[in-house]
C-alpha positions as CSV (number, residue, x, y, z in Angstrom):
1,M,28.4,8.4,21.3
2,E,31.2,7.3,22.7
3,T,32.2,4.0,20.1
4,I,30.7,2.9,17.4
5,S,28.8,-0.4,17.6
6,E,29.0,-3.8,15.1
7,V,25.3,-3.0,14.6
8,D,26.0,0.3,14.4
9,L,28.4,-0.3,11.4
10,E,25.9,-3.1,10.0
11,I,23.0,-0.2,9.8
12,V,25.1,2.5,8.0
13,H,26.5,-0.6,5.4
14,A,22.9,-0.9,4.8
15,V,22.0,2.5,4.3
16,Q,24.8,2.8,2.3
17,V,23.8,-0.6,0.0
18,E,20.2,0.4,-0.2
19,P,19.4,3.8,0.8
20,R,15.9,4.0,0.2
21,A,15.2,1.0,2.2
22,S,12.8,0.9,5.4
23,W,13.9,0.3,8.4
24,A,11.7,-3.0,8.3
25,T,13.2,-4.2,5.5
26,I,16.6,-3.5,7.1
27,S,16.1,-4.8,10.9
28,A,14.9,-7.7,9.5
29,T,18.3,-8.2,7.4
30,L,20.3,-7.5,10.3
31,E,18.0,-9.4,13.6
32,V,17.3,-6.6,15.3
33,S,13.8,-4.7,15.6
34,A,13.2,-1.4,13.4
35,A,12.3,0.4,16.1
36,T,15.9,0.0,17.1
37,A,17.4,0.6,13.5
38,A,15.4,3.9,13.4
39,R,17.0,4.9,16.8
40,R,20.6,4.0,16.6
41,W,20.9,5.7,13.2
42,A,19.2,8.6,14.7
43,A,22.2,8.4,17.2
44,L,24.5,8.2,15.0
45,Q,23.2,11.4,13.0
46,D,22.9,13.1,16.1
47,A,26.6,12.4,17.3
48,G,27.6,13.7,13.5
49,V,29.0,10.8,12.4
50,A,26.9,9.6,9.5
51,W,24.7,11.9,7.7
52,T,22.7,11.4,4.3
53,G,22.4,13.9,1.4
54,A,20.6,14.2,-2.0
55,T,21.7,15.4,-4.9
56,L,19.6,15.9,-8.2
57,A,20.8,13.6,-11.2
58,P,21.6,14.8,-15.0
59,G,18.9,13.6,-17.4
60,P,15.4,14.4,-17.6
61,S,14.2,12.3,-14.5
62,H,16.5,14.7,-12.6
63,L,15.4,12.0,-9.6
64,A,17.4,12.8,-6.3
65,D,20.8,10.0,-5.3
66,E,20.9,9.8,-2.2
67,S,24.6,9.1,-0.5
68,L,25.8,8.2,3.4
69,N,29.0,9.9,4.0
70,L,30.9,8.5,6.8
71,L,33.2,10.5,9.2
72,S,35.9,7.9,8.9
73,N,37.3,6.4,5.3
74,D,38.0,3.1,8.0
75,H,34.3,2.4,8.0
76,R,34.1,2.8,4.4
77,K,36.3,-0.3,4.1
78,R,34.1,-2.6,5.2
79,S,33.4,-5.4,3.2
80,L,29.8,-7.0,4.7
81,S,26.8,-7.9,2.7
82,Y,23.3,-8.1,4.7
83,L,21.0,-6.8,1.9
84,P,20.7,-8.6,-1.5
């Protein structure tokens, strides 16, 4: 992956805002197909640019807390609000 497109950044932001959102929800918000969103996310992961992880939350529920890590802080500084 040579460059990260605006759509790729929007997908990354959407996953940061709502990590458990379905590709259908993300795609409707970004006005791309669910297949396109999933394919572009897979390409970002394959390139090592973005990835997800889970940690156990303290307390009785022990639910996983999903987080997104980016290679560059520049992408995290984006202030986009695509999801309600």
